[in-house]
N, C-alpha and C positions, 0 to 999 in steps of 0.2 A: 388163301390159307392152304397149307399142304393137307392132303388127305392122309388117312391112315396108310402106312406102307405095307399093310398086311398082304395084299395081292402080290406086290412086287417081291416082298420077302418070301412068300410061299414059292413063287416061281424061282427066285434065286436060291432058295433053300435047297432045291434039287441040285444046284451046282456046287454045293459045299462038299460034295464027295470028291472034288478035284484034289489031286495031291498038292501038298504044300509046295509053293514055288517062290522064287526070289529070295529065299532065306540065305543063300550063299552065292558067291560068284563062281560056282562050279559050272564049267561048260556043259556038263551032262544034265544040268537042271534046266528044264524048259520054262521060260517065263511066259505065263499065260496072259492073254489080253484081258482088258476090262470087259465084263459081260454087261450088256445094256438091254433093259426092257423099257420100251416106250409105252407108257400108260395112257398119255394124252398127246396127240400130235401137235396141237396148237394151231396158230394161224400166222399168216404173213411170211416174209422171207426167212430162210434159215440163217442162223448165226454162223459167221465165218471169221477166220483169223483177222485180227485187227479191230473187230467190233468191240465197243464198250458194252458189256452185258451186265444185267442185274439179276441175281438169282436168290432163291431161298433154298437152304439145304439143311438136311438132317443126316447125321452120321451115326451108324449103329455098329456095335461089335458083333462078332459071330454068334454070341449068346443072346442077341436081341436087345441089349442095353443101349439106349441112346446116350452118346457121349459128347457130341457137339451139335450145335444148330445155330443158324443165323438167318435172319430175314434181311433182304435188301443189300446183299453183298455185291459190290461192283468191282469189276476187273476187266482188263483188256484181254480178250480171247487170244491165246497163243503167245502171251507175254511171259509165260512161266511164273506168274504171280500167284498161282494156285497149284495144288497138286495135279500131277499129270492125269490122273483118273477123272477129275472134274473137268479139266480142260478138254480132254478127249470126248467126254460124254456130252458137253454143252455144244460142241460143234454140230451143226445141223439141226439143233433144236429151234423151235418156233415159239413166239410169244404165247404164254399160257401152257406151253408144253410141259409134260411131267415125265421124268425118267427115273427109274431105279437102277442102280448099278452095283455090281459086285466088283470091288476094287482090290486086286491082289497087292501085296506089300510093295512090290517094285514100282507101283503107280501112285504111291503116297509117301509116307515117312519111313517105310521099310524097317531096316535094321535098327534105327535109332528110336522109333516110337515117337510120341508127341505128348506135350502137355503134362509133364511130371507123372507119366504112367497112365494118363487118361486113355491114350491109345497105346496098347502094348506093342513092343517091337514084333515085326513079322506077322501082324494080325491082318486077316482079310476083312475088309469093311464092306458094309452095305450102305450106300449113300442114296438118299432120295433128293432129287433136284426138281425145282420148278423155275422156268425162265420167265421173269417178269417184264424185262425190257431189253431191247437192242437199240443201240445208238450208233 
């Protein structure tokens, strides 16, 4: 089961002072990378592209509201079947590893948002991940 994301949120809260990014295709706007905090290293070999992985995730808006979560979500790492921020953050994780990420808009649904407004357009998300399995 996922722990409270309070430690990761506190650490990543410091990063919320970053300027808005990815909101436009303006070449003067710098797209910032996903910020990753590893809370638990886990064990075994790290996940790499092509692995079938199973994760639990929780997605929070900048105001702290949880908007999406799922346990036991399976996907092939690197297959573009999940948002780029999750795909990037799961690479290198080990079983039972836990990471909290700050995911800027250009690494998720960006300008379009998602889920009938559940995730507003151009929102920076905090995502808490736990890696359950690597196949």
